[in-house]
C-alpha positions in Angstrom: 14.6 43.1 1.3 18.1 44.3 2.1 19.4 47.8 1.2 20.9 48.3 -2.3 24.3 49.0 -0.7 24.3 45.4 0.6 23.9 43.5 -2.7 27.0 41.3 -2.5 28.2 38.6 -0.1 31.5 37.9 1.7 32.8 35.0 3.8 32.7 36.2 7.4 34.0 33.1 9.1 35.1 29.5 8.5 34.9 26.3 10.4 35.9 22.7 10.1 35.5 19.4 11.8 37.3 16.0 11.4 36.3 12.8 13.3 38.8 11.7 15.9 39.6 8.3 14.4 42.5 8.3 11.9 43.2 5.5 9.5 46.7 5.5 8.1 47.9 4.0 4.8 49.8 1.4 6.8 46.6 0.2 8.4 44.9 0.0 5.0 47.8 -2.0 3.7 47.1 -4.6 6.4 43.6 -5.1 5.0 44.0 -4.9 1.2 46.8 -5.4 -1.3 48.5 -2.0 -1.2 51.3 -0.1 0.5 51.9 3.3 2.0 54.4 4.1 -0.8 51.9 3.1 -3.6 49.1 5.2 -2.2 51.3 8.3 -1.7 52.8 8.1 -5.1 49.5 8.0 -6.9 47.3 10.2 -4.6 49.4 12.1 -2.1 47.3 10.7 0.7 48.9 9.6 4.0 45.9 9.2 6.2 42.1 9.8 6.5 39.6 10.5 9.3 36.7 8.1 9.7 33.5 8.9 11.5 32.7 6.8 14.6 29.8 4.4 14.8 26.7 6.5 15.4 28.4 9.7 14.3 26.3 11.1 11.5 26.9 13.6 8.6 24.7 16.1 10.4 26.9 15.8 13.5 30.0 16.7 11.5 28.1 19.5 9.7 26.8 21.0 12.9 30.2 21.0 14.6 31.8 22.7 11.6 28.9 25.2 11.5 29.3 26.1 15.1 33.0 26.9 14.6 32.2 29.0 11.5 29.5 30.9 13.5 32.0 31.5 16.3 34.7 32.7 13.8 32.2 35.1 12.2 31.5 36.6 15.6 27.7 36.3 15.3 24.9 34.6 17.2 23.5 31.4 15.7 20.1 33.1 15.6 21.3 35.5 13.0 21.6 32.7 10.4 18.7 33.1 8.0 19.6 30.4 5.4 21.3 27.0 5.7 22.6 25.1 2.6 24.4 21.8 3.2 26.3 20.1 0.4 26.4 16.3 0.9 26.2 13.1 -1.0 26.0 11.1 2.3 22.9 12.4 4.1 21.8 11.0 7.4 18.4 10.0 5.9 16.5 10.1 2.6 14.5 12.9 4.4 14.4 15.2 6.2 17.4 16.9 4.7 20.7 17.1 6.5 20.3 20.9 6.6 17.1 20.6 8.6 18.8 18.2 11.0 21.7 20.7 11.3 19.2 23.5 11.9 17.7 21.6 14.9 21.1 20.7 16.3 22.1 24.4 16.2 19.0 25.2 18.1 17.7 27.6 15.4 14.0 28.3 15.9 13.7 31.2 13.4 12.2 28.9 10.7 14.9 29.9 8.2 15.0 27.9 5.0 17.3 24.9 5.1 18.0 22.5 2.3 20.6 20.2 0.8 22.6 20.4 -2.5 23.9 17.2 -4.2 26.7 17.7 -6.6 29.1 15.3 -4.9 32.7 16.7 -4.8 31.6 19.9 -6.4 28.8 20.3 -3.8 30.4 23.1 -1.7 31.0 25.2 -4.8 27.3 24.7 -5.8 26.1 25.5 -2.3 28.2 28.6 -2.1 26.9 29.8 -5.4 23.3 29.1 -4.3 23.7 31.1 -1.0 25.5 33.9 -2.7 22.6 34.3 -5.1 20.1 34.2 -2.3 22.0 37.2 -0.7 22.4 39.1 -4.0 18.6 38.7 -4.5 17.9 40.1 -1.1 16.4 36.8 0.2 19.0 36.3 2.9 21.5 38.3 4.8 23.5 35.7 6.8 23.9 32.2 5.3 25.5 29.1 6.8 27.1 27.0 3.9 28.4 23.6 4.8 30.0 20.7 2.9 29.8 17.5 5.0 30.4 13.9 4.2 30.7 10.4 5.8 32.2 8.8 2.6 33.4 5.9 4.7 29.7 4.7 4.7 29.7 4.2 0.9 33.3 2.9 0.6 34.0 -0.7 -0.4 36.9 -1.4 1.9 37.9 -4.4 -0.2 38.4 -2.3 -3.4 42.1 -1.5 -3.3 42.0 1.1 -6.0 39.1 3.0 -4.4 39.1 2.6 -0.6 42.4 4.4 -0.3 40.8 7.7 -1.5 38.1 8.6 0.9 37.7 10.3 4.3 35.1 11.9 6.4 34.8 15.5 7.6 32.9 18.8 7.3 33.8 22.4 6.5 31.6 25.5 6.7 31.5 29.2 6.0 29.2 32.0 7.2 28.3 34.2 4.2 27.1 37.7 5.0 25.6 40.5 3.0 28.2 43.0 2.0 28.5 46.3 0.1 31.6 44.9 -1.6 31.9 41.7 -3.6 33.7 39.1 -1.4 32.3 36.3 -3.5 33.1 37.9 -6.9 31.8 35.1 -9.2 30.9 31.5 -9.4 30.9 29.2 -12.4 29.1 25.9 -12.5 28.8 23.0 -15.0 27.6 19.5 -15.3 27.5 16.7 -17.8 25.3 13.7 -16.9 26.4 11.6 -19.9 29.4 10.2 -17.9 27.5 8.8 -14.9 28.9 5.3 -15.3 32.5 6.5 -14.8 31.8 7.6 -11.2 28.7 6.6 -9.3 27.2 4.8 -6.3 25.4 1.6 -6.9 21.7 1.8 -6.2 19.3 4.5 -5.1 15.7 5.0 -3.9 13.9 4.7 -7.3 16.6 2.5 -8.9 16.4 0.0 -6.1 18.5 0.2 -3.0 21.6 -1.9 -2.8 22.9 -2.9 0.6 25.5 -1.9 1.1 25.8 0.7 -1.7 29.4 1.7 -2.6 31.3 4.1 -4.8 32.4 2.7 -8.2 35.0 4.6 -10.3 36.9 4.2 -13.5 39.9 6.0 -12.1 42.0 6.7 -15.3 39.0 8.0 -17.2 37.9 10.2 -14.3 41.4 11.6 -13.9 41.6 12.6 -17.6 38.2 14.2 -17.5 38.9 16.1 -14.2 42.2 17.5 -15.5 40.7 18.8 -18.7 37.6 20.3 -17.2 39.5 22.0 -14.4 41.8 23.5 -17.0 38.8 24.8 -18.7 37.2 26.2 -15.6 40.4 28.1 -14.8 40.4 29.7 -18.3 36.7 30.5 -18.0 37.0 32.1 -14.6 40.0 34.3 -15.5 38.5 35.4 -18.8 35.0 36.1 -17.4 36.4 38.2 -14.7 39.1 40.0 -16.8 42.0 38.6 -14.7 45.5 37.4 -15.3 46.9 34.2 -13.7 49.2 36.3 -11.6 46.2 38.0 -10.0 45.3 34.8 -8.1 47.0 34.7 -4.7 45.8 31.3 -3.6 44.4 28.1 -5.1 42.1 26.2 -2.8 41.2 23.1 -4.8 39.1 20.0 -4.2 41.4 17.6 -2.4 41.0 14.5 -4.6 44.5 13.6 -5.8 47.8 15.5 -5.7 48.4 15.0 -9.4 45.2 16.7 -10.4 46.0 19.6 -8.0 49.5 19.9 -9.5 48.0 20.0 -13.0 45.7 22.9 -12.0 48.6 24.8 -10.4 50.6 24.4 -13.6 47.7 25.8 -15.6 47.8 28.8 -13.4 51.6 29.1 -13.5 51.4 28.9 -9.7 54.0 27.4 -7.4 52.8 24.7 -5.0 53.5 26.9 -2.0 50.5 29.1 -3.1 48.2 26.0 -3.2 46.4 24.9 -0.1 47.0 21.2 0.4 45.2 19.0 2.9 44.8 15.8 0.8 47.7 14.2 2.6 46.0 14.4 6.0 42.3 14.5 5.0 42.1 12.4 1.9 39.1 13.0 -0.4 36.2 14.3 1.8 34.1 15.1 -1.3 32.0 18.2 -0.7 33.8 18.9 2.6 37.3 19.1 1.0 37.2 22.7 -0.3 35.8 24.3 2.9 38.1 22.2 5.1 41.1 23.4 3.1 39.9 27.0 3.2 39.4 26.8 7.0 42.9 25.4 7.4 44.5 28.2 5.5 42.5 30.9 7.1 43.2 29.7 10.6 46.9 29.3 10.1 47.1 32.9 8.7 48.2 32.1 5.2 45.3 33.9 3.6 45.4 37.6 4.1 42.8 40.4 3.7 42.5 41.6 0.1 43.9 38.4 -1.4 42.1 36.8 -4.3 41.3 33.1 -3.9 40.3 30.6 -6.6 38.3 27.6 -5.3 37.5 24.8 -7.7 36.2 21.3 -7.7 35.2 18.3 -9.9 32.9 15.5 -8.9 30.6 12.7 -10.0 27.8 13.6 -12.3 30.0 14.8 -13.8 29.9 18.2 -12.0 32.5 20.9 -11.8 32.8 24.6 -10.8 34.8 27.5 -9.4 34.3 30.3 -7.0 36.4 33.4 -7.1 36.6 35.1 -3.7 38.2 38.2 -2.3 39.2 37.6 1.3 37.6 40.3 3.5 37.8 40.4 7.3 35.7 43.5 7.8 32.9 45.2 5.9 
């Protein structure tokens, strides 16, 4: 058990990884009935990264994890918990987290497991690791969101294939005497599964290939409404004003959803971390990738309050309120 003075967690380092291969809107327009202008107007997306043949979700996750570990200034052997958020695991089992543990060369037998909440997955994984640390069951957790969404994309579906990209983002979460992770708020509603889902599954009967199916307009409306609600809930529960939030780090699904959340906060877009134009929707990887981008370019400063939020299939949604701390 850890000392009473170390009952909170803080983000000690971030990391990200994007596959080398980039597919532009113009390249997609050569394959399906769409255009660069149409995609940008509706989504804000200009390009997406696509994993190479043989490049697995665990490879992306391990690469992002190594960079987070390096940024935290620790040895990999200090990691005593691995939580990977993914909806595109390498295998049915073992978990992607176990594969990452092996690829990082960890032989300390620390617990490692996956979380599946689709695009909200990283928020769920962060909340899980934070609670492990608050309970004294871990002191140094590696939390990763990693996806190869291209493997479950129907590249002939013009309204859907434009959205997705591959990538991984990671954070190292360390025990702290001060609350870096101040609060997390998680929700789900399984009644809406048919609006956003993947065809087939193990017990349902595997489809080959399985692909994402989405009723875009309905999902858009639900996402805007639930994210409005999670903003209100987070502020009220933590006795904050909108003006207290220095940065919004949202799930990078669609520029219009992000703009709606910024309006809810009364926040100008220059205080919103945007990567959707370059990364597209990388599902569970999008929030940690955006966070890593803003940390590494120096936008996010010590002491600033960050609101991370996401919405995904399930439906699932959630938020994480974080104070950026560089030192204990």
